[in-house]
Residue frames relative to the residue before (quaternion, step in Angstrom):
aa qw qx qy qz dx dy dz
M 1.0000 0.0000 0.0000 0.0000 0.00 0.00 0.00
R 0.0796 -0.8023 0.5915 0.0110 3.47 -0.80 1.12
N 0.3184 -0.7318 0.5705 0.1940 3.59 -0.93 0.93
I 0.0695 -0.8214 0.5651 -0.0336 3.51 -0.80 1.13
S 0.2036 -0.7351 0.6374 0.1093 3.54 -1.02 0.97
I 0.1415 -0.8016 0.5783 0.0553 3.61 -0.77 0.99
L 0.1521 -0.7675 0.6212 0.0434 3.55 -0.61 1.19
G 0.7809 0.1971 -0.1899 0.5615 3.59 -0.56 1.14
S 0.1480 0.8671 -0.4640 0.1047 3.58 1.12 0.77
T 0.6951 0.4562 -0.2943 0.4713 3.72 1.08 -0.52
G 0.5536 0.6014 -0.4131 0.4015 3.62 1.16 -0.02
S 0.7598 -0.3977 0.2577 0.4451 3.50 -1.31 0.04
I 0.6962 0.4506 -0.2757 0.4861 3.58 0.83 -1.01
G 0.6905 0.4972 -0.3129 0.4219 3.60 0.81 -0.78
T 0.6577 0.4891 -0.3287 0.4692 3.56 0.98 -0.76
Q 0.6792 0.4799 -0.3210 0.4531 3.55 0.94 -0.68
A 0.5786 0.5587 -0.3710 0.4642 3.62 1.22 -0.53
L 0.6307 0.5437 -0.2990 0.4660 3.55 1.10 -0.88
K 0.6204 0.5394 -0.3309 0.4632 3.55 1.00 -0.77
I 0.6645 0.4939 -0.2970 0.4756 3.54 0.97 -0.88
A 0.6169 0.5574 -0.3192 0.4548 3.58 1.08 -0.80
A 0.6735 0.4963 -0.2851 0.4678 3.51 1.02 -0.96
M 0.6153 0.5433 -0.3439 0.4560 3.60 1.14 -0.60
H 0.8108 0.1927 -0.0690 0.5484 3.57 1.06 -0.67
P 0.0446 -0.8566 0.5138 -0.0168 3.58 0.60 1.20
E 0.6196 0.5316 -0.3616 0.4502 3.59 1.18 -0.42
R 0.7176 0.4639 -0.2426 0.4594 3.59 1.18 -0.41
F 0.8165 0.1994 -0.0921 0.5339 3.63 1.05 -0.74
R 0.0961 -0.7461 0.6545 0.0761 3.50 -1.22 0.69
I 0.2879 -0.7559 0.5615 0.1745 3.60 -0.77 0.94
T 0.1400 -0.8420 0.5188 0.0471 3.56 -0.51 1.13
A 0.7870 0.0537 -0.0443 0.6130 3.57 1.22 -0.41
L 0.0792 -0.7770 0.6242 0.0209 3.55 -1.18 0.73
T 0.0387 0.8013 -0.5965 -0.0238 3.63 -0.85 0.74
A 0.1360 -0.7489 0.6452 0.0668 3.57 -1.24 0.60
H 0.5365 -0.6024 0.4595 0.3717 3.52 -1.27 0.15
R 0.8120 -0.1267 0.1118 0.5586 3.58 0.48 -1.19
N 0.5507 0.6496 -0.3807 0.3602 3.58 1.26 -0.31
A 0.0889 -0.8613 0.4994 0.0301 3.51 0.50 1.23
D 0.6571 0.5213 -0.3382 0.4268 3.62 0.82 -0.80
A 0.6585 0.4749 -0.3078 0.4962 3.60 0.96 -0.84
L 0.6385 0.5266 -0.3283 0.4551 3.59 0.93 -0.68
F 0.6001 0.5517 -0.3510 0.4608 3.57 1.02 -0.82
E 0.6846 0.4986 -0.2952 0.4423 3.57 0.80 -0.96
Q 0.6357 0.5183 -0.3297 0.4675 3.53 1.03 -0.80
V 0.6381 0.5384 -0.3120 0.4534 3.55 0.94 -0.96
R 0.6325 0.5196 -0.3266 0.4725 3.63 0.96 -0.87
R 0.7029 0.4939 -0.2750 0.4317 3.56 0.87 -0.94
F 0.8192 0.2808 -0.1132 0.4870 3.64 0.82 -1.04
Q 0.2402 -0.8163 0.5013 0.1571 3.62 1.21 -0.20
P 0.0746 0.8033 -0.5869 0.0685 3.62 0.51 1.16
L 0.6007 -0.5537 0.4305 0.3836 3.50 -1.35 0.07
M 0.7744 0.1358 -0.0443 0.6163 3.53 1.19 -0.71
A 0.0208 -0.7560 0.6534 0.0338 3.52 -1.30 0.54
G 0.0145 -0.8327 0.5536 -0.0007 3.58 -1.02 0.62
L 0.2029 -0.7338 0.6341 0.1349 3.49 -1.31 0.56
T 0.2770 -0.8373 0.4581 0.1116 3.50 -0.27 1.35
G 0.7237 0.4739 -0.2406 0.4402 3.60 1.15 -0.50
V 0.7431 0.3307 -0.2029 0.5453 3.55 1.29 0.10
N 0.3993 -0.6868 0.5247 0.3059 3.58 -1.15 0.31
E 0.6961 -0.5174 0.3040 0.3941 3.59 -1.14 0.43
N 0.6730 0.4941 -0.3272 0.4425 3.62 1.07 -0.37
A 0.6321 0.5492 -0.3173 0.4452 3.55 1.34 -0.14
V 0.7737 0.2649 -0.1617 0.5523 3.58 1.26 0.02
T 0.2680 -0.7593 0.5697 0.1645 3.50 -1.11 0.74
I 0.3295 -0.7553 0.5403 0.1703 3.46 -0.70 1.18
P 0.4608 -0.6982 0.4599 0.2977 3.63 -0.70 0.95
D 0.6625 -0.5616 0.3354 0.3650 3.53 -1.09 0.81
D 0.7131 0.4822 -0.2593 0.4380 3.58 0.93 -0.89
L 0.7087 0.4293 -0.2504 0.5008 3.52 1.31 -0.11
K 0.4440 0.7296 -0.4269 0.2971 3.57 1.31 0.07
T 0.5813 0.5809 -0.3907 0.4146 3.62 1.14 -0.21
I 0.5514 0.6011 -0.3599 0.4529 3.56 1.36 -0.39
D 0.4265 -0.6778 0.5262 0.2860 3.62 -1.07 0.69
W 0.1220 -0.8327 0.5397 0.0195 3.55 -0.31 1.30
R 0.0664 -0.7652 0.6400 0.0215 3.57 -1.07 0.88
F 0.1903 -0.7825 0.5901 0.0567 3.43 -1.30 0.61
G 0.7595 0.3265 -0.2614 0.4982 3.60 -1.30 0.55
S 0.7947 -0.3798 0.2492 0.4026 3.47 -1.51 0.10
A 0.5659 0.6168 -0.3577 0.4139 3.59 1.23 -0.61
A 0.5679 0.6200 -0.3722 0.3933 3.59 1.18 -0.66
L 0.6450 0.5436 -0.3149 0.4350 3.59 1.01 -0.73
V 0.6799 0.4711 -0.2786 0.4880 3.48 0.93 -0.89
A 0.6393 0.5131 -0.3340 0.4653 3.58 1.03 -0.72
A 0.6647 0.4743 -0.3108 0.4864 3.64 0.95 -0.77
A 0.6695 0.5027 -0.3095 0.4508 3.59 1.06 -0.54
R 0.8203 0.3056 -0.0855 0.4758 3.53 0.97 -0.94
E 0.7653 0.4237 -0.2249 0.4291 3.58 0.85 -0.92
V 0.6895 0.4679 -0.2977 0.4658 3.60 1.01 -0.68
P 0.5431 -0.6223 0.4407 0.3513 3.60 -1.01 0.73
A 0.2333 0.7710 -0.5601 0.1936 3.58 -0.70 1.10
D 0.3871 -0.6840 0.5691 0.2418 3.50 -1.16 0.63
D 0.8031 0.1217 -0.0213 0.5829 3.52 1.07 -0.95
V 0.1634 -0.7586 0.6209 0.1112 3.52 -1.19 0.61
L 0.1984 -0.7774 0.5891 0.0960 3.57 -0.60 1.14
V 0.1200 -0.7976 0.5897 0.0414 3.56 -0.36 1.28
S 0.1198 0.8081 -0.5564 0.1518 3.58 -0.22 1.28
V 0.3859 0.6925 -0.5063 0.3394 3.55 1.11 0.68
V 0.3923 -0.7103 0.5315 0.2433 3.54 -1.22 0.47
G 0.7597 0.3857 -0.2845 0.4395 3.58 -0.98 0.90
M 0.7480 -0.4417 0.2843 0.4057 3.51 -1.32 0.02
T 0.4982 0.6470 -0.4448 0.3678 3.61 1.20 -0.05
G 0.5612 0.6300 -0.3575 0.4005 3.49 1.31 -0.34
L 0.5955 0.6058 -0.3491 0.3956 3.57 1.12 -0.66
P 0.7017 0.4284 -0.2968 0.4858 3.70 0.68 -0.92
A 0.6119 0.5754 -0.3392 0.4236 3.55 1.13 -0.73
V 0.6342 0.5212 -0.2997 0.4861 3.53 1.07 -0.95
M 0.6718 0.4980 -0.2883 0.4664 3.60 0.87 -1.02
A 0.6381 0.5097 -0.3191 0.4808 3.64 0.97 -0.79
A 0.6781 0.4813 -0.3308 0.4463 3.61 0.79 -0.87
R 0.6790 0.4679 -0.3149 0.4700 3.64 0.93 -0.77
S 0.6031 0.5414 -0.3835 0.4428 3.65 1.04 -0.56
A 0.7144 0.3908 -0.2619 0.5180 3.62 1.12 -0.41
G 0.5553 -0.6683 0.3666 0.3325 3.56 1.27 0.29
R 0.4627 0.6738 -0.4716 0.3309 3.50 1.12 0.61
R 0.4749 -0.6283 0.5171 0.3350 3.61 -1.18 0.50
V 0.3119 -0.7477 0.5702 0.1363 3.51 -0.94 0.97
L 0.0981 -0.7254 0.6766 0.0799 3.53 -0.98 0.93
L 0.1921 -0.8717 0.4500 0.0278 3.50 -0.14 1.45
A 0.1028 0.7687 -0.6269 0.0746 3.54 -0.68 1.15
N 0.5456 0.5659 -0.3924 0.4777 3.58 1.24 0.57
K 0.3689 -0.7689 0.4885 0.1846 3.60 -0.47 1.24
E 0.6676 0.5607 -0.3157 0.3745 3.56 0.85 -1.07
A 0.5782 0.5941 -0.4065 0.3840 3.65 0.95 -0.58
L 0.7308 0.3813 -0.2267 0.5188 3.54 0.89 -0.93
V 0.6490 0.5267 -0.3487 0.4241 3.63 0.87 -0.81
A 0.7445 0.4077 -0.2104 0.4850 3.57 0.92 -0.95
G 0.8348 0.1596 -0.0171 0.5267 3.55 0.88 -1.04
G 0.1448 0.8479 -0.5046 0.0743 3.57 1.11 0.59
Q 0.6578 0.5081 -0.3433 0.4374 3.59 0.83 -0.73
L 0.6600 0.4923 -0.2936 0.4856 3.63 1.02 -0.78
V 0.6600 0.5036 -0.3188 0.4574 3.62 0.91 -0.85
M 0.7315 0.4505 -0.2778 0.4299 3.56 0.69 -1.00
S 0.5832 0.5669 -0.3898 0.4320 3.64 1.16 -0.52
C 0.7673 0.3070 -0.2289 0.5145 3.68 1.07 -0.34
C 0.6697 0.4941 -0.3111 0.4588 3.55 1.19 0.28
A 0.2659 0.7463 -0.5645 0.2316 3.62 0.88 0.79
D 0.5616 -0.6019 0.4559 0.3384 3.49 -1.13 0.73
G 0.2518 -0.7907 0.5497 0.0959 3.49 -1.05 0.99
A 0.7549 -0.3751 0.2992 0.4471 3.50 -1.29 -0.25
D 0.6806 0.4621 -0.2467 0.5122 3.53 1.30 -0.49
G 0.6897 -0.4425 0.2842 0.4977 3.58 1.25 0.03
P 0.7783 -0.3242 0.2452 0.4785 3.53 -1.31 -0.38
T 0.2690 -0.7285 0.5988 0.1958 3.58 -1.16 0.54
L 0.7575 0.1906 -0.1614 0.6032 3.71 1.16 -0.05
I 0.0027 0.7663 -0.6423 0.0177 3.55 -0.91 0.99
P 0.3607 -0.7593 0.4966 0.2161 3.54 -0.75 1.05
V 0.3060 -0.7758 0.5315 0.1482 3.57 -1.07 0.80
D 0.4836 0.6512 -0.4438 0.3810 3.61 1.13 -0.38
S 0.5351 -0.6523 0.3843 0.3749 3.67 -0.75 0.85
E 0.6632 0.5341 -0.3122 0.4213 3.58 0.93 -0.79
H 0.7108 0.4464 -0.2498 0.4828 3.54 0.90 -1.01
S 0.5696 0.5614 -0.3556 0.4837 3.59 1.18 -0.60
A 0.6686 0.5054 -0.3072 0.4508 3.55 0.89 -0.95
I 0.6351 0.5068 -0.3272 0.4825 3.59 0.98 -0.79
Y 0.6390 0.5435 -0.3094 0.4479 3.52 0.91 -1.08
Q 0.6877 0.4669 -0.2905 0.4740 3.62 0.80 -0.91
C 0.6192 0.5206 -0.3471 0.4744 3.69 0.97 -0.66
L 0.6963 0.4685 -0.2880 0.4612 3.61 0.88 -0.88
K 0.5942 0.5342 -0.3684 0.4752 3.56 1.14 -0.57
A 0.6691 0.4976 -0.2866 0.4718 3.59 0.97 -0.89
A 0.6499 0.5420 -0.3258 0.4216 3.61 1.12 -0.57
Q 0.3196 -0.8177 0.4482 0.1682 3.57 1.34 0.08
G 0.7916 -0.3638 0.1391 0.4708 3.56 0.83 1.09
N 0.5010 0.6477 -0.4374 0.3717 3.58 1.19 -0.10
A 0.4311 -0.7126 0.4823 0.2716 3.63 -0.67 1.06
Y 0.3856 -0.6964 0.5559 0.2395 3.59 -1.13 0.72
R 0.3882 -0.6927 0.5611 0.2338 3.45 -1.35 0.37
T 0.8041 -0.0379 0.0479 0.5914 3.62 0.98 -0.85
I 0.2693 -0.7090 0.6300 0.1668 3.51 -1.17 0.78
H 0.1719 -0.7726 0.6052 0.0859 3.55 -0.82 1.01
L 0.1230 -0.8183 0.5612 0.0173 3.62 -0.14 1.30
T 0.2183 -0.8124 0.5303 0.1053 3.50 -0.43 1.20
A 0.1189 -0.7701 0.6262 0.0255 3.51 -1.23 0.71
S 0.4798 -0.6676 0.4803 0.3057 3.60 -0.98 0.77
G 0.4079 -0.7037 0.4713 0.3411 3.57 1.15 -0.64
G 0.4296 -0.7405 0.4390 0.2727 3.52 1.29 -0.05
P 0.7357 -0.4374 0.2888 0.4290 3.60 -1.28 -0.10
F 0.7637 0.3953 -0.2017 0.4688 3.64 1.07 -0.61
R 0.2363 0.8207 -0.4929 0.1663 3.68 1.04 0.53
E 0.7489 0.3806 -0.1895 0.5083 3.53 1.21 -0.62
M 0.4919 0.6609 -0.4329 0.3659 3.62 1.30 0.02
T 0.4583 -0.6547 0.5250 0.2926 3.47 -1.26 0.51
T 0.6673 -0.4524 0.3620 0.4679 3.65 -1.20 0.20
E 0.6547 0.5099 -0.3434 0.4398 3.63 0.76 -0.78
E 0.6698 0.5115 -0.2924 0.4519 3.57 0.94 -0.87
L 0.6316 0.5655 -0.3095 0.4307 3.51 1.08 -0.82
Q 0.6197 0.5659 -0.3511 0.4153 3.58 1.12 -0.61
N 0.7352 0.3951 -0.2185 0.5056 3.55 1.18 -0.51
V 0.3426 0.7268 -0.5332 0.2646 3.65 1.15 0.35
T 0.3145 -0.7370 0.5792 0.1501 3.48 -1.20 0.84
L 0.6305 -0.5327 0.3843 0.4135 3.61 -1.16 0.36
E 0.6028 0.5555 -0.3587 0.4466 3.60 1.02 -0.66
Q 0.6715 0.4811 -0.3073 0.4725 3.55 0.93 -0.83
A 0.6674 0.5153 -0.3064 0.4419 3.61 0.99 -0.87
L 0.6839 0.4996 -0.2835 0.4498 3.58 1.17 -0.44
C 0.6165 0.5349 -0.3337 0.4716 3.53 1.33 -0.03
H 0.0641 -0.8144 0.5765 -0.0174 3.59 0.22 1.33
P 0.4510 -0.7357 0.4277 0.2692 3.60 -0.76 0.90
N 0.8145 0.3102 -0.1532 0.4658 3.59 1.06 -0.56
W 0.7994 0.2783 -0.0905 0.5246 3.57 0.96 -0.98
S 0.3061 -0.7015 0.6181 0.1793 3.58 -1.28 0.65
M 0.1379 0.7977 -0.5621 0.1693 3.57 -0.47 1.32
G 0.6624 -0.4867 0.3808 0.4235 3.58 -1.27 0.02
A 0.6988 -0.5121 0.2914 0.4057 3.56 -1.19 0.41
K 0.6806 0.5085 -0.3020 0.4324 3.56 0.89 -0.91
I 0.6758 0.4702 -0.3002 0.4819 3.60 0.97 -0.91
T 0.6401 0.5449 -0.3263 0.4324 3.57 1.04 -0.69
V 0.6219 0.4871 -0.3256 0.5197 3.53 1.07 -0.63
D 0.6433 0.5305 -0.3229 0.4477 3.56 0.94 -0.80
S 0.6326 0.5117 -0.3304 0.4784 3.55 1.09 -0.73
A 0.6625 0.5160 -0.3212 0.4377 3.55 0.96 -0.82
S 0.6947 0.4422 -0.2437 0.5123 3.64 1.12 -0.74
M 0.4040 -0.7174 0.4463 0.3505 3.57 1.35 -0.46
F 0.3797 0.6907 -0.5093 0.3456 3.54 1.27 0.29
N 0.5533 0.5856 -0.3956 0.4409 3.64 1.09 -0.60
K 0.7027 0.4466 -0.2723 0.4823 3.60 0.88 -0.89
A 0.5753 0.5689 -0.3561 0.4676 3.58 1.17 -0.59
L 0.6704 0.4746 -0.3029 0.4833 3.58 0.92 -0.84
E 0.6365 0.5347 -0.3172 0.4565 3.58 1.06 -0.75
V 0.6065 0.5258 -0.3621 0.4739 3.60 1.07 -0.62
I 0.6444 0.4788 -0.3325 0.4949 3.65 0.99 -0.71
E 0.6184 0.5374 -0.3485 0.4553 3.65 0.90 -0.82
A 0.6683 0.5117 -0.2984 0.4499 3.59 0.89 -0.95
R 0.5847 0.5858 -0.3487 0.4397 3.57 1.12 -0.73
W 0.7383 0.4065 -0.2181 0.4920 3.55 0.98 -0.90
L 0.6416 0.5477 -0.3162 0.4340 3.58 0.84 -0.99
F 0.8383 0.2127 -0.0467 0.4998 3.58 0.76 -1.06
N 0.4347 -0.7375 0.4306 0.2860 3.53 1.30 0.50
A 0.2817 0.8042 -0.4579 0.2532 3.50 1.03 1.06
K 0.3663 -0.6705 0.5819 0.2786 3.55 -1.12 0.58
P 0.6732 -0.5188 0.3315 0.4095 3.61 -1.13 0.57
E 0.7036 0.4617 -0.2872 0.4575 3.56 0.93 -0.85
Q 0.6369 0.5134 -0.3545 0.4529 3.58 1.16 0.00
I 0.6285 0.4655 -0.3186 0.5356 3.63 1.33 0.03
H 0.0257 -0.7980 0.6002 -0.0484 3.55 -0.74 1.17
V 0.2076 -0.7908 0.5657 0.1071 3.59 -0.69 1.04
L 0.0485 -0.7934 0.6064 -0.0215 3.49 -0.84 1.05
I 0.3837 -0.6784 0.5830 0.2296 3.54 -1.02 0.95
H 0.0723 0.7619 -0.6356 0.1008 3.57 -0.85 1.15
P 0.2987 -0.8396 0.4300 0.1447 3.57 0.09 1.35
Q 0.6677 0.5299 -0.3100 0.4210 3.57 1.08 -0.73
S 0.2308 -0.8122 0.5015 0.1885 3.64 1.24 -0.35
I 0.3823 0.7041 -0.4987 0.3306 3.53 0.96 0.97
V 0.6737 0.3587 -0.2380 0.6007 3.57 1.16 -0.70
H 0.2626 -0.8307 0.4702 0.1411 3.56 -0.28 1.18
S 0.6897 -0.2946 0.1418 0.6461 3.50 1.47 -0.46
M 0.2104 -0.7718 0.5898 0.1108 3.53 -1.33 0.44
V 0.2280 -0.7435 0.6169 0.1210 3.55 -1.28 0.49
E 0.2072 -0.7764 0.5898 0.0798 3.56 -0.81 1.10
F 0.2395 -0.7865 0.5598 0.1036 3.55 -1.05 0.83
K 0.6879 -0.5217 0.2995 0.4060 3.64 -1.17 0.39
D 0.6575 0.5080 -0.3235 0.4527 3.62 1.14 -0.30
G 0.5810 -0.5852 0.3498 0.4445 3.51 1.37 -0.11
A 0.5186 0.6259 -0.4414 0.3801 3.65 1.18 -0.16
V 0.1697 -0.7789 0.5999 0.0684 3.55 -1.06 0.71
M 0.1587 -0.7623 0.6210 0.0900 3.59 -0.84 1.00
A 0.0259 -0.7860 0.6177 0.0026 3.60 -1.05 0.79
Q 0.2505 -0.7191 0.6260 0.1682 3.46 -1.32 0.53
L 0.0834 -0.8281 0.5530 -0.0400 3.46 -0.61 1.25
G 0.3094 0.7308 -0.5881 0.1562 3.55 -1.29 0.31
A 0.6604 -0.4860 0.3731 0.4342 3.51 -1.33 0.16
P 0.5156 -0.6701 0.4190 0.3309 3.64 -0.95 0.71
D 0.2948 0.7182 -0.5487 0.3101 3.50 -0.01 1.40
M 0.4090 -0.7620 0.4579 0.2061 3.58 -0.57 1.27
R 0.5158 0.6446 -0.4342 0.3604 3.65 1.11 -0.31
V 0.6072 0.5770 -0.3600 0.4109 3.60 1.07 -0.65
P 0.7337 0.3833 -0.2807 0.4858 3.68 0.61 -0.96
I 0.6049 0.5541 -0.3701 0.4360 3.61 1.07 -0.61
A 0.6700 0.4831 -0.2953 0.4801 3.62 0.93 -0.96
Y 0.6269 0.5451 -0.3577 0.4265 3.56 0.96 -0.75
A 0.6600 0.4802 -0.3030 0.4919 3.59 0.97 -0.81
M 0.6860 0.5192 -0.2976 0.4138 3.57 0.81 -0.92
A 0.7918 0.2913 -0.1388 0.5186 3.58 0.96 -0.93
Y 0.2746 0.8045 -0.4946 0.1810 3.62 1.19 0.15
P 0.6005 -0.2257 -0.7665 -0.0306 1.58 -1.87 1.64
E 0.4733 0.6831 -0.4423 0.3372 3.62 1.12 0.42
R 0.3098 -0.7151 0.5834 0.2287 3.54 -1.22 0.31
I 0.0994 -0.8188 0.5654 -0.0014 3.56 -0.80 1.02
E 0.6595 -0.4995 0.4014 0.3931 3.57 -1.35 0.34
T 0.1156 -0.8226 0.5559 0.0315 3.62 -0.93 0.93
A 0.3555 -0.7347 0.4721 0.3332 3.56 1.29 -0.46
A 0.3942 0.7127 -0.4827 0.3219 3.60 1.30 0.23
P 0.5718 -0.6112 0.4329 0.3347 3.60 -1.14 0.59
R 0.4242 -0.6987 0.5126 0.2628 3.58 -1.09 0.63
A 0.5031 -0.6360 0.4902 0.3196 3.56 -1.08 0.65
D 0.1990 -0.7547 0.6164 0.1042 3.60 -0.83 0.99
F 0.2204 -0.8378 0.4831 0.1267 3.54 0.07 1.22
A 0.6420 0.5059 -0.3430 0.4629 3.58 1.02 -0.64
A 0.6255 0.5106 -0.3342 0.4861 3.56 1.04 -0.59
I 0.6356 0.5274 -0.3373 0.4518 3.58 0.95 -0.91
G 0.2532 -0.8219 0.4742 0.1882 3.57 0.96 -0.84
A 0.7933 -0.1667 0.1503 0.5660 3.59 0.65 -1.08
C 0.1912 -0.7332 0.6357 0.1474 3.49 -1.28 0.53
T 0.1523 -0.8066 0.5695 0.0438 3.53 -0.76 1.02
F 0.1296 -0.7673 0.6276 0.0250 3.58 -1.27 0.68
Y 0.1534 0.7668 -0.6206 0.0577 3.60 -1.08 0.69
E 0.6385 -0.5665 0.3819 0.3544 3.52 -1.24 0.47
V 0.5180 -0.5966 0.5041 0.3488 3.59 -1.35 0.41
D 0.3761 -0.6943 0.5684 0.2309 3.60 -1.14 0.85
P 0.3383 -0.7912 0.4697 0.1971 3.59 -0.31 1.11
E 0.6081 0.5690 -0.3391 0.4376 3.56 1.21 -0.54
R 0.7350 0.4111 -0.2197 0.4925 3.54 0.93 -0.96
F 0.7832 0.1554 -0.0770 0.5971 3.59 1.12 -0.70
P 0.0912 -0.8580 0.5046 0.0290 3.60 0.16 1.23
A 0.4445 0.7460 -0.4242 0.2568 3.56 1.30 -0.34
V 0.6809 0.4933 -0.2947 0.4540 3.60 0.87 -0.98
G 0.6382 0.5085 -0.3311 0.4738 3.63 0.91 -0.63
L 0.6256 0.5195 -0.3330 0.4773 3.58 1.06 -0.69
A 0.6336 0.5334 -0.3379 0.4471 3.59 1.03 -0.77
Y 0.6477 0.4859 -0.3359 0.4812 3.66 0.94 -0.82
A 0.6570 0.5058 -0.3374 0.4458 3.60 0.84 -0.76
A 0.6673 0.4827 -0.3293 0.4618 3.61 0.96 -0.75
I 0.6142 0.5182 -0.3824 0.4560 3.63 0.98 -0.61
R 0.6729 0.5048 -0.3005 0.4495 3.55 0.88 -0.87
A 0.6447 0.5251 -0.3281 0.4484 3.59 1.08 -0.72
G 0.2594 -0.7825 0.5180 0.2284 3.65 1.17 -0.62
G 0.6533 0.5048 -0.3986 0.3994 3.45 -1.34 -0.37
A 0.7720 -0.3274 0.2949 0.4581 3.45 -1.11 -0.96
A 0.2966 0.7881 -0.5056 0.1880 3.62 1.22 0.10
C 0.6730 0.5130 -0.2954 0.4434 3.63 0.81 -0.91
C 0.6042 0.5455 -0.3077 0.4926 3.51 1.10 -0.91
M 0.7308 0.4450 -0.2542 0.4509 3.60 0.74 -0.97
L 0.5556 0.5647 -0.3790 0.4783 3.57 1.26 -0.50
N 0.6739 0.5079 -0.2844 0.4550 3.54 0.87 -1.01
A 0.6696 0.5116 -0.3051 0.4436 3.55 0.89 -0.92
A 0.6755 0.4944 -0.2884 0.4650 3.54 0.92 -0.93
N 0.6185 0.5380 -0.3207 0.4745 3.56 1.05 -0.75
E 0.6446 0.5275 -0.3261 0.4471 3.60 0.89 -0.82
E 0.6789 0.4794 -0.2857 0.4771 3.51 0.98 -0.88
A 0.6746 0.4811 -0.3020 0.4715 3.66 0.97 -0.79
N 0.6070 0.5629 -0.3247 0.4575 3.54 1.08 -0.83
A 0.6692 0.4904 -0.2765 0.4849 3.56 0.91 -1.01
A 0.6428 0.5220 -0.3344 0.4500 3.62 0.97 -0.81
F 0.6558 0.5116 -0.3091 0.4612 3.53 1.00 -0.88
R 0.6658 0.5125 -0.2895 0.4586 3.56 0.99 -0.87
A 0.6795 0.4719 -0.2569 0.4996 3.56 1.29 -0.53
G 0.5464 -0.6527 0.3741 0.3681 3.54 1.36 -0.01
G 0.4706 0.7297 -0.3910 0.3055 3.55 1.28 0.17
I 0.7965 0.1136 -0.0372 0.5927 3.62 1.16 -0.68
R 0.5653 -0.5778 0.4552 0.3735 3.52 -1.32 0.24
F 0.6651 -0.4892 0.3595 0.4349 3.62 -1.27 0.38
T 0.7174 0.4704 -0.2809 0.4303 3.63 0.83 -0.89
D 0.5512 0.6048 -0.4038 0.4091 3.54 1.26 -0.13
I 0.5130 0.6664 -0.4303 0.3281 3.65 1.14 -0.53
G 0.6968 0.4524 -0.2804 0.4808 3.61 0.79 -0.96
A 0.6375 0.5294 -0.3489 0.4377 3.58 0.94 -0.81
V 0.6485 0.5180 -0.3301 0.4497 3.62 0.93 -0.88
V 0.6466 0.5047 -0.3276 0.4688 3.62 0.92 -0.88
N 0.6557 0.5286 -0.3091 0.4417 3.64 0.81 -0.91
E 0.6849 0.4797 -0.2814 0.4708 3.51 0.87 -1.04
T 0.6329 0.5355 -0.3526 0.4340 3.61 0.98 -0.79
L 0.6737 0.4828 -0.3030 0.4704 3.54 0.83 -0.97
S 0.6652 0.5034 -0.3369 0.4365 3.60 0.91 -0.69
R 0.6898 0.4744 -0.2977 0.4588 3.58 0.95 -0.81
V 0.7084 0.4762 -0.2875 0.4344 3.65 0.79 -0.94
G 0.2934 -0.7203 0.5747 0.2545 3.62 0.83 -0.81
N 0.6215 -0.5559 0.3882 0.3923 3.62 -1.12 -0.24
M 0.1291 -0.7462 0.6502 0.0606 3.50 -1.38 0.52
P 0.5630 -0.5994 0.4214 0.3824 3.60 -1.22 0.35
A 0.1487 -0.7633 0.6209 0.0981 3.55 -1.36 0.33
D 0.3497 0.7811 -0.4387 0.2741 3.56 1.01 0.86
S 0.7610 0.1786 -0.1667 0.6010 3.54 1.31 0.32
L 0.6442 -0.5063 0.3839 0.4258 3.58 -1.20 0.41
E 0.6454 0.5273 -0.3294 0.4437 3.62 0.96 -0.80
A 0.6576 0.4944 -0.3037 0.4806 3.62 0.98 -0.87
V 0.6264 0.5214 -0.3348 0.4729 3.67 1.02 -0.71
Y 0.6721 0.4756 -0.3135 0.4731 3.58 0.81 -0.90
L 0.6390 0.5204 -0.3383 0.4543 3.64 0.92 -0.77
A 0.6672 0.4967 -0.3102 0.4603 3.55 0.89 -0.92
D 0.6279 0.5565 -0.3192 0.4406 3.52 1.06 -0.86
E 0.6999 0.4593 -0.2616 0.4803 3.58 0.83 -1.07
T 0.6237 0.5405 -0.3528 0.4410 3.63 0.99 -0.70
A 0.6638 0.4964 -0.2770 0.4860 3.54 0.92 -0.96
R 0.6647 0.5025 -0.3241 0.4479 3.59 0.88 -0.80
R 0.6405 0.5213 -0.3240 0.4615 3.55 1.02 -0.85
M 0.6669 0.4981 -0.3060 0.4621 3.58 0.94 -0.86
A 0.6204 0.5482 -0.3160 0.4634 3.58 1.01 -0.87
R 0.6658 0.4944 -0.2959 0.4740 3.56 0.91 -0.90
Q 0.6259 0.5206 -0.3538 0.4605 3.58 1.01 -0.70
I 0.6531 0.5131 -0.3017 0.4683 3.57 0.96 -0.91
L 0.6522 0.5383 -0.2881 0.4493 3.52 1.03 -0.86
N 0.6644 0.4942 -0.2856 0.4824 3.52 1.01 -0.90
S 0.6324 0.5072 -0.3389 0.4775 3.65 1.06 -0.52
M 0.6814 0.4878 -0.3125 0.4473 3.60 1.10 -0.38
T 0.6893 0.4878 -0.2851 0.4534 3.59 1.19 -0.33
């Protein structure tokens, strides 16, 4: 029996993690649940799983009425609820599946309390990779951080199977999103409705737009750099429209290990939750005969500049990756609000990095300062475009 605290329980990753926990009540006990603003969904989850603590991070306690039947639960509000769920509540594992920079202090809080982190938050590594990895070395009891993203979980599984053999290249696969065959001219006229129609995965609006622009893959390149201590030249992004090969690892003898399966997030979530065992997930099985063929091709840097910006940020060091993430969040939100064109997202990020220059990222305070500096510059650029 493992006690698990789930941060972001009403989102896509959180709800699927709870489905897995419900399938295996003898293995998992949910001790804390947090959501941002979706109080009604959280109330239902609390009724079902009876955690010790629950929290709403996007509201204060005066803005919501707790139902009478749930008042015995320890309720927390605001950003402090995340840290409390990560550090104060008894837990073996903390699943961090919130979106945004709030994931970073939650990860640090979980590790300060000796909890294993199941990481489904990109920003923690993208913005604070140096800080996170400094407190996430594997210990005598096994790993202290297990990635949940399908691509990084795939790489992680391949490296575990490699039994200590050093890799030569990580092949990070990408679906290419809904616009992989569009011309540059066509991309300029993409609508939000089109960007939210991902061909393979079901995700939240921000992440789905990131996938369409390939900034999602850019962030994953940065994550891979930290998770697997990779040099930029060791990370290779490949467009793979079928999303069957979740990622591959190549070794010095030319052998390539790959993790394959139907595109369903329950598989990497369950792998992290039950590590090192594999458990039933009810995920569909890949029908390889029906699939017929898997195709791969290179990213077009002209149409999708995000990946190139990620490599440049890694090489720049310091807080460049943090600022890339911050500028992208601002530009992504502006696109979703109808303020800029789809192709402006990359331009805003590039201009932000160019104008701000580099900053250090050797403390939480430095990371937050770089994040806010980049956001402020990105907003200035966005305001000049409207």
